[in-house]
Backbone as XML, in Angstrom:
<?xml version="1.0"?>
<chain id="A" units="angstrom">
  <residue number="1" name="MET">
    <atom name="N" x="70.015" y="171.035" z="123.087"/>
    <atom name="CA" x="69.935" y="170.202" z="121.813"/>
    <atom name="C" x="71.129" y="170.684" z="121.273"/>
  </residue>
  <residue number="2" name="ARG">
    <atom name="N" x="71.716" y="171.261" z="121.819"/>
    <atom name="CA" x="73.199" y="172.091" z="120.879"/>
    <atom name="C" x="74.222" y="171.177" z="121.649"/>
  </residue>
  <residue number="3" name="ALA">
    <atom name="N" x="74.093" y="170.516" z="122.751"/>
    <atom name="CA" x="75.393" y="169.519" z="123.267"/>
    <atom name="C" x="75.711" y="168.442" z="122.128"/>
  </residue>
  <residue number="4" name="PRO">
    <atom name="N" x="76.812" y="168.594" z="121.898"/>
    <atom name="CA" x="77.393" y="167.303" z="120.593"/>
    <atom name="C" x="77.230" y="165.840" z="121.196"/>
  </residue>
  <residue number="5" name="ASP">
    <atom name="N" x="77.048" y="165.603" z="121.993"/>
    <atom name="CA" x="77.028" y="164.323" z="122.831"/>
    <atom name="C" x="75.496" y="163.834" z="123.032"/>
  </residue>
  <residue number="6" name="ALA">
    <atom name="N" x="74.326" y="165.028" z="122.778"/>
    <atom name="CA" x="72.916" y="164.862" z="123.158"/>
    <atom name="C" x="72.336" y="164.146" z="122.185"/>
  </residue>
  <residue number="7" name="ARG">
    <atom name="N" x="71.209" y="163.230" z="122.731"/>
    <atom name="CA" x="70.717" y="162.273" z="121.793"/>
    <atom name="C" x="69.075" y="163.170" z="121.710"/>
  </residue>
  <residue number="8" name="PRO">
    <atom name="N" x="68.709" y="163.277" z="120.443"/>
    <atom name="CA" x="67.437" y="163.911" z="119.965"/>
    <atom name="C" x="66.288" y="163.032" z="120.777"/>
  </residue>
  <residue number="9" name="HIS">
    <atom name="N" x="65.321" y="163.476" z="121.136"/>
    <atom name="CA" x="64.274" y="162.949" z="121.772"/>
    <atom name="C" x="63.855" y="162.214" z="120.171"/>
  </residue>
  <residue number="10" name="ARG">
    <atom name="N" x="62.810" y="160.964" z="120.439"/>
    <atom name="CA" x="61.940" y="160.620" z="119.491"/>
    <atom name="C" x="60.893" y="160.080" z="120.004"/>
  </residue>
  <residue number="11" name="TRP">
    <atom name="N" x="59.639" y="159.746" z="118.970"/>
    <atom name="CA" x="58.638" y="159.603" z="119.232"/>
    <atom name="C" x="58.310" y="158.744" z="117.926"/>
  </residue>
  <residue number="12" name="GLY">
    <atom name="N" x="57.286" y="157.951" z="118.480"/>
    <atom name="CA" x="57.234" y="156.374" z="117.787"/>
    <atom name="C" x="55.499" y="156.511" z="116.836"/>
  </residue>
  <residue number="13" name="VAL">
    <atom name="N" x="55.098" y="156.549" z="115.684"/>
    <atom name="CA" x="53.716" y="156.251" z="115.168"/>
    <atom name="C" x="53.460" y="154.779" z="114.672"/>
  </residue>
  <residue number="14" name="GLU">
    <atom name="N" x="52.591" y="154.915" z="114.097"/>
    <atom name="CA" x="52.071" y="153.132" z="113.800"/>
    <atom name="C" x="52.483" y="153.385" z="112.309"/>
  </residue>
  <residue number="15" name="SER">
    <atom name="N" x="52.933" y="154.006" z="111.269"/>
    <atom name="CA" x="53.255" y="154.313" z="110.027"/>
    <atom name="C" x="54.043" y="155.545" z="109.872"/>
  </residue>
  <residue number="16" name="ASP">
    <atom name="N" x="54.200" y="155.683" z="108.076"/>
    <atom name="CA" x="55.286" y="156.688" z="107.802"/>
    <atom name="C" x="54.564" y="158.047" z="108.323"/>
  </residue>
  <residue number="17" name="VAL">
    <atom name="N" x="55.621" y="159.024" z="108.588"/>
    <atom name="CA" x="55.060" y="160.216" z="109.131"/>
    <atom name="C" x="55.092" y="160.872" z="107.885"/>
  </residue>
  <residue number="18" name="GLU">
    <atom name="N" x="54.029" y="161.628" z="107.649"/>
    <atom name="CA" x="53.640" y="162.468" z="106.455"/>
    <atom name="C" x="54.178" y="164.020" z="106.988"/>
  </residue>
  <residue number="19" name="SER">
    <atom name="N" x="53.989" y="164.678" z="107.435"/>
    <atom name="CA" x="54.189" y="166.206" z="108.349"/>
    <atom name="C" x="54.217" y="165.975" z="109.685"/>
  </residue>
  <residue number="20" name="VAL">
    <atom name="N" x="55.092" y="167.037" z="109.999"/>
    <atom name="CA" x="55.242" y="167.497" z="111.575"/>
    <atom name="C" x="54.835" y="168.704" z="111.570"/>
  </residue>
  <residue number="21" name="ARG">
    <atom name="N" x="53.787" y="169.544" z="112.529"/>
    <atom name="CA" x="53.726" y="170.752" z="112.701"/>
    <atom name="C" x="53.525" y="171.055" z="114.466"/>
  </residue>
  <residue number="22" name="TRP">
    <atom name="N" x="54.395" y="172.290" z="114.466"/>
    <atom name="CA" x="54.175" y="172.716" z="115.899"/>
    <atom name="C" x="52.695" y="173.265" z="115.985"/>
  </residue>
  <residue number="23" name="ASP">
    <atom name="N" x="52.408" y="173.262" z="117.165"/>
    <atom name="CA" x="51.512" y="173.977" z="117.679"/>
    <atom name="C" x="51.380" y="175.433" z="117.923"/>
  </residue>
  <residue number="24" name="PRO">
    <atom name="N" x="51.128" y="176.330" z="116.779"/>
    <atom name="CA" x="51.335" y="177.815" z="117.151"/>
    <atom name="C" x="50.784" y="178.315" z="118.418"/>
  </residue>
  <residue number="25" name="HIS">
    <atom name="N" x="49.805" y="177.999" z="118.878"/>
    <atom name="CA" x="49.247" y="178.420" z="120.221"/>
    <atom name="C" x="50.030" y="178.156" z="121.336"/>
  </residue>
  <residue number="26" name="ASP">
    <atom name="N" x="50.586" y="176.878" z="121.202"/>
    <atom name="CA" x="51.456" y="176.291" z="122.302"/>
    <atom name="C" x="52.993" y="175.608" z="122.094"/>
  </residue>
  <residue number="27" name="PRO">
    <atom name="N" x="53.668" y="176.300" z="122.294"/>
    <atom name="CA" x="55.324" y="175.837" z="121.936"/>
    <atom name="C" x="55.688" y="174.623" z="122.205"/>
  </residue>
  <residue number="28" name="ASN">
    <atom name="N" x="54.639" y="173.701" z="123.535"/>
    <atom name="CA" x="55.130" y="172.570" z="123.880"/>
    <atom name="C" x="54.227" y="171.435" z="123.247"/>
  </residue>
  <residue number="29" name="PHE">
    <atom name="N" x="53.510" y="171.535" z="122.209"/>
    <atom name="CA" x="53.121" y="170.407" z="121.523"/>
    <atom name="C" x="53.217" y="170.805" z="120.017"/>
  </residue>
  <residue number="30" name="PHE">
    <atom name="N" x="52.988" y="169.682" z="119.870"/>
    <atom name="CA" x="53.384" y="169.120" z="117.939"/>
    <atom name="C" x="52.374" y="168.030" z="117.478"/>
  </residue>
  <residue number="31" name="TYR">
    <atom name="N" x="51.820" y="168.088" z="115.853"/>
    <atom name="CA" x="51.089" y="167.616" z="115.400"/>
    <atom name="C" x="52.093" y="166.740" z="114.468"/>
  </residue>
  <residue number="32" name="ILE">
    <atom name="N" x="51.198" y="165.228" z="114.657"/>
    <atom name="CA" x="51.977" y="164.426" z="113.459"/>
    <atom name="C" x="51.273" y="163.716" z="113.021"/>
  </residue>
  <residue number="33" name="SER">
    <atom name="N" x="51.069" y="163.819" z="111.010"/>
    <atom name="CA" x="50.150" y="163.354" z="110.819"/>
    <atom name="C" x="50.971" y="161.943" z="109.566"/>
  </residue>
  <residue number="34" name="THR">
    <atom name="N" x="50.161" y="160.985" z="109.863"/>
    <atom name="CA" x="50.823" y="160.022" z="109.203"/>
    <atom name="C" x="49.902" y="159.350" z="107.839"/>
  </residue>
  <residue number="35" name="GLU">
    <atom name="N" x="50.769" y="158.203" z="107.474"/>
    <atom name="CA" x="50.438" y="157.580" z="106.414"/>
    <atom name="C" x="48.978" y="156.633" z="106.041"/>
  </residue>
  <residue number="36" name="LYS">
    <atom name="N" x="48.957" y="156.746" z="107.607"/>
    <atom name="CA" x="47.664" y="155.680" z="107.857"/>
    <atom name="C" x="46.295" y="156.567" z="107.889"/>
  </residue>
  <residue number="37" name="GLY">
    <atom name="N" x="46.556" y="157.846" z="107.840"/>
    <atom name="CA" x="45.724" y="158.932" z="108.194"/>
    <atom name="C" x="45.161" y="159.576" z="109.541"/>
  </residue>
  <residue number="38" name="ILE">
    <atom name="N" x="46.179" y="159.387" z="110.465"/>
    <atom name="CA" x="45.703" y="159.430" z="111.609"/>
    <atom name="C" x="46.828" y="160.548" z="111.885"/>
  </residue>
  <residue number="39" name="ILE">
    <atom name="N" x="46.161" y="161.613" z="112.570"/>
    <atom name="CA" x="46.670" y="163.178" z="113.297"/>
    <atom name="C" x="47.009" y="162.360" z="114.678"/>
  </residue>
  <residue number="40" name="HIS">
    <atom name="N" x="48.251" y="162.744" z="115.364"/>
    <atom name="CA" x="48.859" y="162.219" z="116.333"/>
    <atom name="C" x="49.269" y="164.074" z="117.320"/>
  </residue>
  <residue number="41" name="TYR">
    <atom name="N" x="48.818" y="164.283" z="118.650"/>
    <atom name="CA" x="49.097" y="165.100" z="119.161"/>
    <atom name="C" x="49.918" y="165.306" z="120.561"/>
  </residue>
  <residue number="42" name="HIS">
    <atom name="N" x="50.908" y="165.276" z="120.585"/>
    <atom name="CA" x="52.157" y="165.113" z="121.269"/>
    <atom name="C" x="52.565" y="166.654" z="122.315"/>
  </residue>
  <residue number="43" name="ASP">
    <atom name="N" x="53.006" y="166.141" z="123.479"/>
    <atom name="CA" x="53.347" y="167.221" z="124.235"/>
    <atom name="C" x="55.150" y="167.137" z="124.191"/>
  </residue>
  <residue number="44" name="ALA">
    <atom name="N" x="55.877" y="168.164" z="123.723"/>
    <atom name="CA" x="57.256" y="167.961" z="123.650"/>
    <atom name="C" x="57.931" y="167.531" z="124.852"/>
  </residue>
  <residue number="45" name="ARG">
    <atom name="N" x="57.432" y="168.096" z="126.072"/>
    <atom name="CA" x="58.194" y="167.855" z="127.554"/>
    <atom name="C" x="58.110" y="166.241" z="127.606"/>
  </residue>
  <residue number="46" name="LEU">
    <atom name="N" x="56.945" y="165.401" z="127.454"/>
    <atom name="CA" x="57.053" y="163.829" z="127.567"/>
    <atom name="C" x="57.270" y="163.503" z="127.043"/>
  </residue>
  <residue number="47" name="ALA">
    <atom name="N" x="58.626" y="163.317" z="126.536"/>
    <atom name="CA" x="59.334" y="162.744" z="125.175"/>
    <atom name="C" x="59.570" y="160.977" z="126.200"/>
  </residue>
  <residue number="48" name="PRO">
    <atom name="N" x="59.304" y="160.210" z="125.542"/>
    <atom name="CA" x="59.438" y="158.955" z="126.069"/>
    <atom name="C" x="60.730" y="158.372" z="125.908"/>
  </residue>
  <residue number="49" name="SER">
    <atom name="N" x="61.337" y="157.601" z="126.822"/>
    <atom name="CA" x="62.477" y="156.470" z="126.508"/>
    <atom name="C" x="63.061" y="155.919" z="125.697"/>
  </residue>
  <residue number="50" name="ASP">
    <atom name="N" x="61.974" y="155.723" z="125.162"/>
    <atom name="CA" x="61.913" y="154.466" z="123.951"/>
    <atom name="C" x="60.472" y="154.730" z="122.621"/>
  </residue>
  <residue number="51" name="PRO">
    <atom name="N" x="60.864" y="155.099" z="121.551"/>
    <atom name="CA" x="60.040" y="155.736" z="120.715"/>
    <atom name="C" x="58.843" y="154.500" z="120.766"/>
  </residue>
  <residue number="52" name="ALA">
    <atom name="N" x="58.901" y="153.233" z="121.239"/>
    <atom name="CA" x="57.502" y="152.400" z="121.121"/>
    <atom name="C" x="56.555" y="152.601" z="122.220"/>
  </residue>
  <residue number="53" name="LEU">
    <atom name="N" x="57.167" y="153.360" z="123.069"/>
    <atom name="CA" x="56.182" y="153.913" z="124.305"/>
    <atom name="C" x="55.565" y="155.157" z="124.253"/>
  </residue>
  <residue number="54" name="SER">
    <atom name="N" x="55.673" y="155.582" z="122.955"/>
    <atom name="CA" x="54.640" y="156.982" z="122.454"/>
    <atom name="C" x="53.209" y="157.223" z="123.309"/>
  </residue>
  <residue number="55" name="LYS">
    <atom name="N" x="53.139" y="157.980" z="123.913"/>
    <atom name="CA" x="51.648" y="158.182" z="124.376"/>
    <atom name="C" x="51.163" y="159.677" z="123.381"/>
  </residue>
  <residue number="56" name="PRO">
    <atom name="N" x="50.507" y="159.725" z="122.917"/>
    <atom name="CA" x="50.045" y="160.967" z="122.400"/>
    <atom name="C" x="48.999" y="161.636" z="123.386"/>
  </residue>
  <residue number="57" name="ILE">
    <atom name="N" x="48.756" y="162.735" z="123.609"/>
    <atom name="CA" x="47.647" y="163.538" z="124.216"/>
    <atom name="C" x="46.351" y="163.177" z="123.062"/>
  </residue>
  <residue number="58" name="TRP">
    <atom name="N" x="46.598" y="163.076" z="122.231"/>
    <atom name="CA" x="45.194" y="162.806" z="121.614"/>
    <atom name="C" x="45.464" y="161.943" z="120.486"/>
  </residue>
  <residue number="59" name="THR">
    <atom name="N" x="44.515" y="161.634" z="119.324"/>
    <atom name="CA" x="44.380" y="160.859" z="118.171"/>
    <atom name="C" x="43.433" y="161.391" z="117.499"/>
  </residue>
  <residue number="60" name="LEU">
    <atom name="N" x="43.610" y="161.460" z="116.311"/>
    <atom name="CA" x="42.038" y="161.310" z="115.367"/>
    <atom name="C" x="42.273" y="160.585" z="114.166"/>
  </residue>
  <residue number="61" name="GLN">
    <atom name="N" x="41.474" y="159.605" z="113.801"/>
    <atom name="CA" x="41.737" y="159.036" z="112.643"/>
    <atom name="C" x="41.024" y="159.814" z="111.412"/>
  </residue>
  <residue number="62" name="ALA">
    <atom name="N" x="41.516" y="160.979" z="110.659"/>
    <atom name="CA" x="41.106" y="162.058" z="110.323"/>
    <atom name="C" x="40.478" y="161.497" z="108.622"/>
  </residue>
  <residue number="63" name="HIS">
    <atom name="N" x="41.534" y="160.484" z="108.163"/>
    <atom name="CA" x="41.038" y="159.709" z="106.771"/>
    <atom name="C" x="41.037" y="158.555" z="106.742"/>
  </residue>
  <residue number="64" name="ASP">
    <atom name="N" x="41.047" y="157.651" z="105.763"/>
    <atom name="CA" x="40.969" y="156.240" z="105.629"/>
    <atom name="C" x="42.644" y="156.097" z="104.850"/>
  </residue>
  <residue number="65" name="GLU">
    <atom name="N" x="43.114" y="157.088" z="104.147"/>
    <atom name="CA" x="44.423" y="156.974" z="103.684"/>
    <atom name="C" x="45.147" y="158.034" z="103.925"/>
  </residue>
  <residue number="66" name="SER">
    <atom name="N" x="46.447" y="158.145" z="103.390"/>
    <atom name="CA" x="47.479" y="159.281" z="103.888"/>
    <atom name="C" x="47.067" y="160.418" z="103.904"/>
  </residue>
  <residue number="67" name="ILE">
    <atom name="N" x="47.552" y="161.372" z="104.862"/>
    <atom name="CA" x="46.994" y="162.689" z="105.072"/>
    <atom name="C" x="48.249" y="163.278" z="104.263"/>
  </residue>
  <residue number="68" name="SER">
    <atom name="N" x="48.103" y="164.059" z="103.135"/>
    <atom name="CA" x="49.040" y="164.389" z="102.354"/>
    <atom name="C" x="49.598" y="165.639" z="102.506"/>
  </residue>
  <residue number="69" name="SER">
    <atom name="N" x="48.330" y="166.703" z="103.138"/>
    <atom name="CA" x="48.395" y="168.078" z="103.374"/>
    <atom name="C" x="48.029" y="168.143" z="104.847"/>
  </residue>
  <residue number="70" name="PHE">
    <atom name="N" x="48.220" y="169.265" z="105.542"/>
    <atom name="CA" x="47.601" y="169.402" z="107.099"/>
    <atom name="C" x="48.528" y="170.629" z="107.358"/>
  </residue>
  <residue number="71" name="ASP">
    <atom name="N" x="47.354" y="171.248" z="107.924"/>
    <atom name="CA" x="47.615" y="172.613" z="108.662"/>
    <atom name="C" x="46.951" y="172.935" z="109.614"/>
  </residue>
  <residue number="72" name="ILE">
    <atom name="N" x="47.368" y="174.060" z="110.967"/>
    <atom name="CA" x="46.476" y="174.764" z="111.932"/>
    <atom name="C" x="46.095" y="175.795" z="111.527"/>
  </residue>
  <residue number="73" name="ASN">
    <atom name="N" x="45.410" y="176.352" z="112.173"/>
    <atom name="CA" x="44.646" y="177.429" z="111.866"/>
    <atom name="C" x="45.862" y="178.542" z="112.663"/>
  </residue>
  <residue number="74" name="PRO">
    <atom name="N" x="46.737" y="179.221" z="112.218"/>
    <atom name="CA" x="47.324" y="180.127" z="113.245"/>
    <atom name="C" x="46.277" y="181.427" z="114.381"/>
  </residue>
  <residue number="75" name="ILE">
    <atom name="N" x="45.073" y="181.676" z="113.828"/>
    <atom name="CA" x="44.136" y="182.640" z="114.450"/>
    <atom name="C" x="43.129" y="181.610" z="115.432"/>
  </residue>
  <residue number="76" name="ILE">
    <atom name="N" x="42.703" y="180.604" z="114.969"/>
    <atom name="CA" x="41.917" y="179.772" z="115.705"/>
    <atom name="C" x="42.060" y="178.727" z="116.394"/>
  </residue>
  <residue number="77" name="PRO">
    <atom name="N" x="42.868" y="178.610" z="117.737"/>
    <atom name="CA" x="42.882" y="177.475" z="118.322"/>
    <atom name="C" x="42.030" y="176.098" z="118.110"/>
  </residue>
  <residue number="78" name="GLY">
    <atom name="N" x="43.206" y="175.353" z="117.838"/>
    <atom name="CA" x="42.108" y="173.717" z="117.719"/>
    <atom name="C" x="41.536" y="173.766" z="116.108"/>
  </residue>
  <residue number="79" name="PHE">
    <atom name="N" x="41.495" y="174.430" z="115.161"/>
    <atom name="CA" x="41.258" y="174.473" z="114.079"/>
    <atom name="C" x="42.293" y="173.747" z="113.015"/>
  </residue>
  <residue number="80" name="LEU">
    <atom name="N" x="41.549" y="173.106" z="112.224"/>
    <atom name="CA" x="42.574" y="171.933" z="111.251"/>
    <atom name="C" x="42.025" y="172.129" z="110.064"/>
  </residue>
  <residue number="81" name="VAL">
    <atom name="N" x="43.226" y="171.738" z="109.285"/>
    <atom name="CA" x="42.864" y="171.297" z="107.809"/>
    <atom name="C" x="43.303" y="170.200" z="107.468"/>
  </residue>
  <residue number="82" name="THR">
    <atom name="N" x="43.225" y="169.157" z="106.922"/>
    <atom name="CA" x="43.533" y="167.758" z="106.334"/>
    <atom name="C" x="43.273" y="167.476" z="104.969"/>
  </residue>
  <residue number="83" name="GLY">
    <atom name="N" x="44.043" y="167.170" z="103.978"/>
    <atom name="CA" x="44.180" y="166.553" z="103.021"/>
    <atom name="C" x="44.615" y="165.571" z="102.523"/>
  </residue>
  <residue number="84" name="SER">
    <atom name="N" x="44.026" y="164.560" z="101.981"/>
    <atom name="CA" x="44.172" y="163.328" z="102.166"/>
    <atom name="C" x="44.393" y="162.543" z="100.523"/>
  </residue>
  <residue number="85" name="THR">
    <atom name="N" x="45.346" y="161.233" z="100.168"/>
    <atom name="CA" x="45.209" y="160.801" z="99.069"/>
    <atom name="C" x="43.666" y="160.269" z="98.761"/>
  </residue>
  <residue number="86" name="ASP">
    <atom name="N" x="42.582" y="160.238" z="99.745"/>
    <atom name="CA" x="41.652" y="159.504" z="99.447"/>
    <atom name="C" x="40.592" y="160.490" z="98.542"/>
  </residue>
  <residue number="87" name="LYS">
    <atom name="N" x="41.275" y="161.552" z="98.603"/>
    <atom name="CA" x="40.649" y="162.881" z="97.326"/>
    <atom name="C" x="39.611" y="163.494" z="98.111"/>
  </residue>
  <residue number="88" name="GLU">
    <atom name="N" x="39.914" y="163.840" z="99.816"/>
    <atom name="CA" x="38.836" y="164.394" z="100.490"/>
    <atom name="C" x="39.711" y="165.493" z="101.109"/>
  </residue>
  <residue number="89" name="VAL">
    <atom name="N" x="39.346" y="167.131" z="101.532"/>
    <atom name="CA" x="39.753" y="168.018" z="102.359"/>
    <atom name="C" x="38.817" y="167.846" z="103.731"/>
  </residue>
  <residue number="90" name="LYS">
    <atom name="N" x="38.966" y="168.012" z="104.851"/>
    <atom name="CA" x="38.535" y="168.017" z="105.748"/>
    <atom name="C" x="38.765" y="169.198" z="106.602"/>
  </residue>
  <residue number="91" name="LEU">
    <atom name="N" x="37.979" y="170.133" z="107.048"/>
    <atom name="CA" x="37.759" y="170.655" z="108.587"/>
    <atom name="C" x="37.717" y="170.662" z="109.670"/>
  </residue>
  <residue number="92" name="TRP">
    <atom name="N" x="38.400" y="170.441" z="110.591"/>
    <atom name="CA" x="38.474" y="170.026" z="111.791"/>
    <atom name="C" x="38.333" y="171.046" z="112.794"/>
  </residue>
  <residue number="93" name="ASN">
    <atom name="N" x="37.336" y="170.905" z="114.152"/>
    <atom name="CA" x="37.370" y="171.766" z="115.007"/>
    <atom name="C" x="37.738" y="171.059" z="116.151"/>
  </residue>
</chain>
């Protein structure tokens, strides 16, 4: 990543990205929340050659509208919280 000629890895999603969070329980994985209410879970070691070829480990249709807030519990693996412009807050395990 520090090489001046290096190209950054890129992942594609279906809509605007609202937030990105590293998994505090495994530094190889990260979450992306989107404007369409979807959470994507990716393995950073599996960067696609083209963002259109992105394949998440899993996805979750968490809300019907934009996920405006999202966080991961640093103590309990797999425990998430999402907040949306649909006026709902949800806890996920």
